[in-house]
PyMOL CGO cylinders between C-alpha atoms (Angstrom):
from pymol import cmd
from pymol.cgo import CYLINDER

trace = [
    CYLINDER, 1.99, -57.46, -3.39, -0.54, -55.99, -1.08, 0.3, 1, 1, 1, 1, 1, 1,
    CYLINDER, -0.54, -55.99, -1.08, 0.47, -54.02, 2.02, 0.3, 1, 1, 1, 1, 1, 1,
    CYLINDER, 0.47, -54.02, 2.02, -0.50, -55.28, 5.56, 0.3, 1, 1, 1, 1, 1, 1,
    CYLINDER, -0.50, -55.28, 5.56, -2.18, -52.93, 7.91, 0.3, 1, 1, 1, 1, 1, 1,
    CYLINDER, -2.18, -52.93, 7.91, -2.71, -53.67, 11.70, 0.3, 1, 1, 1, 1, 1, 1,
    CYLINDER, -2.71, -53.67, 11.70, -5.89, -52.19, 13.04, 0.3, 1, 1, 1, 1, 1, 1,
    CYLINDER, -5.89, -52.19, 13.04, -6.08, -51.83, 16.87, 0.3, 1, 1, 1, 1, 1, 1,
    CYLINDER, -6.08, -51.83, 16.87, -9.35, -50.75, 18.29, 0.3, 1, 1, 1, 1, 1, 1,
    CYLINDER, -9.35, -50.75, 18.29, -11.42, -52.18, 21.18, 0.3, 1, 1, 1, 1, 1, 1,
    CYLINDER, -11.42, -52.18, 21.18, -14.56, -51.48, 19.18, 0.3, 1, 1, 1, 1, 1, 1,
    CYLINDER, -14.56, -51.48, 19.18, -15.48, -54.49, 17.02, 0.3, 1, 1, 1, 1, 1, 1,
    CYLINDER, -15.48, -54.49, 17.02, -17.80, -52.22, 14.77, 0.3, 1, 1, 1, 1, 1, 1,
    CYLINDER, -17.80, -52.22, 14.77, -14.86, -49.67, 14.30, 0.3, 1, 1, 1, 1, 1, 1,
    CYLINDER, -14.86, -49.67, 14.30, -12.52, -52.47, 13.36, 0.3, 1, 1, 1, 1, 1, 1,
    CYLINDER, -12.52, -52.47, 13.36, -15.16, -53.72, 10.90, 0.3, 1, 1, 1, 1, 1, 1,
    CYLINDER, -15.16, -53.72, 10.90, -15.68, -50.35, 9.27, 0.3, 1, 1, 1, 1, 1, 1,
    CYLINDER, -15.68, -50.35, 9.27, -11.86, -49.70, 9.02, 0.3, 1, 1, 1, 1, 1, 1,
    CYLINDER, -11.86, -49.70, 9.02, -11.19, -53.27, 7.67, 0.3, 1, 1, 1, 1, 1, 1,
    CYLINDER, -11.19, -53.27, 7.67, -13.72, -53.09, 4.93, 0.3, 1, 1, 1, 1, 1, 1,
    CYLINDER, -13.72, -53.09, 4.93, -12.55, -49.63, 3.81, 0.3, 1, 1, 1, 1, 1, 1,
    CYLINDER, -12.55, -49.63, 3.81, -9.01, -50.77, 3.73, 0.3, 1, 1, 1, 1, 1, 1,
    CYLINDER, -9.01, -50.77, 3.73, -9.74, -54.25, 2.15, 0.3, 1, 1, 1, 1, 1, 1,
    CYLINDER, -9.74, -54.25, 2.15, -11.87, -52.40, -0.57, 0.3, 1, 1, 1, 1, 1, 1,
    CYLINDER, -11.87, -52.40, -0.57, -8.63, -50.18, -1.20, 0.3, 1, 1, 1, 1, 1, 1,
    CYLINDER, -8.63, -50.18, -1.20, -6.53, -53.44, -1.72, 0.3, 1, 1, 1, 1, 1, 1,
    CYLINDER, -6.53, -53.44, -1.72, -4.86, -53.74, 1.64, 0.3, 1, 1, 1, 1, 1, 1,
    CYLINDER, -4.86, -53.74, 1.64, -4.54, -56.82, 3.95, 0.3, 1, 1, 1, 1, 1, 1,
    CYLINDER, -4.54, -56.82, 3.95, -5.77, -56.20, 7.37, 0.3, 1, 1, 1, 1, 1, 1,
    CYLINDER, -5.77, -56.20, 7.37, -4.87, -57.79, 10.75, 0.3, 1, 1, 1, 1, 1, 1,
    CYLINDER, -4.87, -57.79, 10.75, -7.06, -56.86, 13.75, 0.3, 1, 1, 1, 1, 1, 1,
    CYLINDER, -7.06, -56.86, 13.75, -6.22, -56.42, 17.37, 0.3, 1, 1, 1, 1, 1, 1,
    CYLINDER, -6.22, -56.42, 17.37, -8.61, -55.76, 20.25, 0.3, 1, 1, 1, 1, 1, 1,
    CYLINDER, -8.61, -55.76, 20.25, -6.07, -53.52, 22.33, 0.3, 1, 1, 1, 1, 1, 1,
    CYLINDER, -6.07, -53.52, 22.33, -2.34, -52.76, 22.65, 0.3, 1, 1, 1, 1, 1, 1,
    CYLINDER, -2.34, -52.76, 22.65, -1.41, -55.94, 24.39, 0.3, 1, 1, 1, 1, 1, 1,
    CYLINDER, -1.41, -55.94, 24.39, -3.17, -58.02, 21.68, 0.3, 1, 1, 1, 1, 1, 1,
    CYLINDER, -3.17, -58.02, 21.68, -1.52, -55.93, 18.96, 0.3, 1, 1, 1, 1, 1, 1,
    CYLINDER, -1.52, -55.93, 18.96, 1.96, -56.67, 20.43, 0.3, 1, 1, 1, 1, 1, 1,
    CYLINDER, 1.96, -56.67, 20.43, 1.36, -60.28, 19.76, 0.3, 1, 1, 1, 1, 1, 1,
    CYLINDER, 1.36, -60.28, 19.76, 0.69, -59.53, 16.12, 0.3, 1, 1, 1, 1, 1, 1,
    CYLINDER, 0.69, -59.53, 16.12, 3.92, -57.65, 15.39, 0.3, 1, 1, 1, 1, 1, 1,
    CYLINDER, 3.92, -57.65, 15.39, 5.61, -60.14, 13.06, 0.3, 1, 1, 1, 1, 1, 1,
    CYLINDER, 5.61, -60.14, 13.06, 7.66, -57.95, 10.85, 0.3, 1, 1, 1, 1, 1, 1,
    CYLINDER, 7.66, -57.95, 10.85, 5.25, -57.93, 7.97, 0.3, 1, 1, 1, 1, 1, 1,
    CYLINDER, 5.25, -57.93, 7.97, 3.19, -54.86, 8.96, 0.3, 1, 1, 1, 1, 1, 1,
    CYLINDER, 3.19, -54.86, 8.96, 3.50, -51.84, 6.69, 0.3, 1, 1, 1, 1, 1, 1,
    CYLINDER, 3.50, -51.84, 6.69, 1.30, -49.45, 8.69, 0.3, 1, 1, 1, 1, 1, 1,
    CYLINDER, 1.30, -49.45, 8.69, -0.72, -49.26, 12.00, 0.3, 1, 1, 1, 1, 1, 1,
    CYLINDER, -0.72, -49.26, 12.00, -4.15, -47.73, 12.56, 0.3, 1, 1, 1, 1, 1, 1,
    CYLINDER, -4.15, -47.73, 12.56, -4.59, -47.37, 16.21, 0.3, 1, 1, 1, 1, 1, 1,
    CYLINDER, -4.59, -47.37, 16.21, -7.28, -46.15, 18.70, 0.3, 1, 1, 1, 1, 1, 1,
    CYLINDER, -7.28, -46.15, 18.70, -6.08, -44.20, 21.88, 0.3, 1, 1, 1, 1, 1, 1,
    CYLINDER, -6.08, -44.20, 21.88, -8.56, -45.22, 24.60, 0.3, 1, 1, 1, 1, 1, 1,
    CYLINDER, -8.56, -45.22, 24.60, -8.52, -49.08, 25.07, 0.3, 1, 1, 1, 1, 1, 1,
    CYLINDER, -8.52, -49.08, 25.07, -8.31, -51.44, 28.05, 0.3, 1, 1, 1, 1, 1, 1,
    CYLINDER, -8.31, -51.44, 28.05, -4.95, -53.34, 29.08, 0.3, 1, 1, 1, 1, 1, 1,
    CYLINDER, -4.95, -53.34, 29.08, -2.72, -51.26, 26.99, 0.3, 1, 1, 1, 1, 1, 1,
    CYLINDER, -2.72, -51.26, 26.99, -4.02, -47.84, 25.42, 0.3, 1, 1, 1, 1, 1, 1,
    CYLINDER, -4.02, -47.84, 25.42, -2.83, -46.63, 22.09, 0.3, 1, 1, 1, 1, 1, 1,
    CYLINDER, -2.83, -46.63, 22.09, -0.25, -44.17, 23.10, 0.3, 1, 1, 1, 1, 1, 1,
    CYLINDER, -0.25, -44.17, 23.10, 1.46, -46.79, 25.34, 0.3, 1, 1, 1, 1, 1, 1,
    CYLINDER, 1.46, -46.79, 25.34, 1.47, -49.26, 22.46, 0.3, 1, 1, 1, 1, 1, 1,
    CYLINDER, 1.47, -49.26, 22.46, 2.72, -46.70, 19.99, 0.3, 1, 1, 1, 1, 1, 1,
    CYLINDER, 2.72, -46.70, 19.99, 5.63, -45.90, 22.39, 0.3, 1, 1, 1, 1, 1, 1,
    CYLINDER, 5.63, -45.90, 22.39, 6.26, -49.63, 22.53, 0.3, 1, 1, 1, 1, 1, 1,
    CYLINDER, 6.26, -49.63, 22.53, 6.13, -50.07, 18.87, 0.3, 1, 1, 1, 1, 1, 1,
    CYLINDER, 6.13, -50.07, 18.87, 8.79, -47.43, 18.36, 0.3, 1, 1, 1, 1, 1, 1,
    CYLINDER, 8.79, -47.43, 18.36, 11.29, -49.22, 20.60, 0.3, 1, 1, 1, 1, 1, 1,
    CYLINDER, 11.29, -49.22, 20.60, 11.24, -52.26, 18.21, 0.3, 1, 1, 1, 1, 1, 1,
    CYLINDER, 11.24, -52.26, 18.21, 13.94, -51.92, 15.53, 0.3, 1, 1, 1, 1, 1, 1,
    CYLINDER, 13.94, -51.92, 15.53, 11.73, -53.46, 12.70, 0.3, 1, 1, 1, 1, 1, 1,
    CYLINDER, 11.73, -53.46, 12.70, 8.93, -50.94, 13.50, 0.3, 1, 1, 1, 1, 1, 1,
    CYLINDER, 8.93, -50.94, 13.50, 10.91, -47.70, 14.23, 0.3, 1, 1, 1, 1, 1, 1,
    CYLINDER, 10.91, -47.70, 14.23, 9.95, -46.22, 10.88, 0.3, 1, 1, 1, 1, 1, 1,
    CYLINDER, 9.95, -46.22, 10.88, 6.45, -47.80, 10.47, 0.3, 1, 1, 1, 1, 1, 1,
    CYLINDER, 6.45, -47.80, 10.47, 3.72, -45.14, 10.01, 0.3, 1, 1, 1, 1, 1, 1,
    CYLINDER, 3.72, -45.14, 10.01, 1.07, -45.04, 12.76, 0.3, 1, 1, 1, 1, 1, 1,
    CYLINDER, 1.07, -45.04, 12.76, -2.26, -43.33, 12.29, 0.3, 1, 1, 1, 1, 1, 1,
    CYLINDER, -2.26, -43.33, 12.29, -4.17, -42.68, 15.45, 0.3, 1, 1, 1, 1, 1, 1,
    CYLINDER, -4.17, -42.68, 15.45, -7.87, -42.99, 14.93, 0.3, 1, 1, 1, 1, 1, 1,
    CYLINDER, -7.87, -42.99, 14.93, -9.74, -41.79, 17.99, 0.3, 1, 1, 1, 1, 1, 1,
    CYLINDER, -9.74, -41.79, 17.99, -12.45, -39.67, 19.60, 0.3, 1, 1, 1, 1, 1, 1,
    CYLINDER, -12.45, -39.67, 19.60, -9.66, -37.75, 21.28, 0.3, 1, 1, 1, 1, 1, 1,
    CYLINDER, -9.66, -37.75, 21.28, -9.27, -34.31, 19.83, 0.3, 1, 1, 1, 1, 1, 1,
    CYLINDER, -9.27, -34.31, 19.83, -7.57, -32.40, 22.41, 0.3, 1, 1, 1, 1, 1, 1,
    CYLINDER, -7.57, -32.40, 22.41, -4.26, -30.67, 21.32, 0.3, 1, 1, 1, 1, 1, 1,
    CYLINDER, -4.26, -30.67, 21.32, -2.53, -32.10, 24.39, 0.3, 1, 1, 1, 1, 1, 1,
    CYLINDER, -2.53, -32.10, 24.39, -3.37, -35.68, 23.32, 0.3, 1, 1, 1, 1, 1, 1,
    CYLINDER, -3.37, -35.68, 23.32, -2.39, -34.90, 19.73, 0.3, 1, 1, 1, 1, 1, 1,
    CYLINDER, -2.39, -34.90, 19.73, 0.93, -33.51, 20.90, 0.3, 1, 1, 1, 1, 1, 1,
    CYLINDER, 0.93, -33.51, 20.90, 1.50, -36.62, 23.02, 0.3, 1, 1, 1, 1, 1, 1,
    CYLINDER, 1.50, -36.62, 23.02, 0.73, -38.77, 19.92, 0.3, 1, 1, 1, 1, 1, 1,
    CYLINDER, 0.73, -38.77, 19.92, 3.14, -36.94, 17.72, 0.3, 1, 1, 1, 1, 1, 1,
    CYLINDER, 3.14, -36.94, 17.72, 5.96, -37.09, 20.41, 0.3, 1, 1, 1, 1, 1, 1,
    CYLINDER, 5.96, -37.09, 20.41, 5.41, -40.88, 20.67, 0.3, 1, 1, 1, 1, 1, 1,
    CYLINDER, 5.41, -40.88, 20.67, 5.71, -41.13, 16.83, 0.3, 1, 1, 1, 1, 1, 1,
    CYLINDER, 5.71, -41.13, 16.83, 2.16, -40.81, 15.31, 0.3, 1, 1, 1, 1, 1, 1,
    CYLINDER, 2.16, -40.81, 15.31, 2.22, -39.80, 11.70, 0.3, 1, 1, 1, 1, 1, 1,
    CYLINDER, 2.22, -39.80, 11.70, -1.37, -38.80, 11.47, 0.3, 1, 1, 1, 1, 1, 1,
    CYLINDER, -1.37, -38.80, 11.47, -4.38, -38.22, 13.83, 0.3, 1, 1, 1, 1, 1, 1,
    CYLINDER, -4.38, -38.22, 13.83, -7.92, -38.93, 12.58, 0.3, 1, 1, 1, 1, 1, 1,
    CYLINDER, -7.92, -38.93, 12.58, -10.87, -37.97, 14.88, 0.3, 1, 1, 1, 1, 1, 1,
    CYLINDER, -10.87, -37.97, 14.88, -13.85, -40.31, 15.04, 0.3, 1, 1, 1, 1, 1, 1,
    CYLINDER, -13.85, -40.31, 15.04, -16.43, -40.16, 13.67, 0.3, 1, 1, 1, 1, 1, 1,
    CYLINDER, -16.43, -40.16, 13.67, -14.62, -40.24, 10.39, 0.3, 1, 1, 1, 1, 1, 1,
    CYLINDER, -14.62, -40.24, 10.39, -15.13, -40.70, 6.67, 0.3, 1, 1, 1, 1, 1, 1,
    CYLINDER, -15.13, -40.70, 6.67, -13.62, -44.07, 5.54, 0.3, 1, 1, 1, 1, 1, 1,
    CYLINDER, -13.62, -44.07, 5.54, -12.37, -42.32, 2.36, 0.3, 1, 1, 1, 1, 1, 1,
    CYLINDER, -12.37, -42.32, 2.36, -10.45, -39.87, 4.62, 0.3, 1, 1, 1, 1, 1, 1,
    CYLINDER, -10.45, -39.87, 4.62, -8.69, -42.82, 6.47, 0.3, 1, 1, 1, 1, 1, 1,
    CYLINDER, -8.69, -42.82, 6.47, -7.95, -44.48, 3.11, 0.3, 1, 1, 1, 1, 1, 1,
    CYLINDER, -7.95, -44.48, 3.11, -6.41, -41.31, 1.69, 0.3, 1, 1, 1, 1, 1, 1,
    CYLINDER, -6.41, -41.31, 1.69, -4.03, -41.03, 4.84, 0.3, 1, 1, 1, 1, 1, 1,
    CYLINDER, -4.03, -41.03, 4.84, -3.15, -44.70, 4.39, 0.3, 1, 1, 1, 1, 1, 1,
    CYLINDER, -3.15, -44.70, 4.39, -2.48, -44.33, 0.81, 0.3, 1, 1, 1, 1, 1, 1,
    CYLINDER, -2.48, -44.33, 0.81, -0.15, -41.38, 1.47, 0.3, 1, 1, 1, 1, 1, 1,
    CYLINDER, -0.15, -41.38, 1.47, 1.81, -42.95, 4.26, 0.3, 1, 1, 1, 1, 1, 1,
    CYLINDER, 1.81, -42.95, 4.26, 1.94, -46.59, 3.13, 0.3, 1, 1, 1, 1, 1, 1,
    CYLINDER, 1.94, -46.59, 3.13, 4.52, -46.47, 0.35, 0.3, 1, 1, 1, 1, 1, 1,
]
cmd.load_cgo(trace, "trace")
């Protein structure tokens, strides 16, 4: 059975790149345009979340903190995929529960490798 990944990014082109790479690797992908939209898609069947940091309505770190308060998602791995590279942001992400931090621009293979490692 294929694993389901929620991709949260306000950039449609980035969502497409991520979706194509993950689908090619055999994953099912659900897309969300920001943290608020992503909250409506948490249905208990998501195995991993790939999330941007800078988004309107609800940013990625706020969304991550929210996800970790939901019992069904407490242990769901989250990969932050973002232009943010400052250590302070990364530390904030780790504190909120992010398992990996990938900086844009990125190689799709790098993301697939991280997903394969975390999505067991």
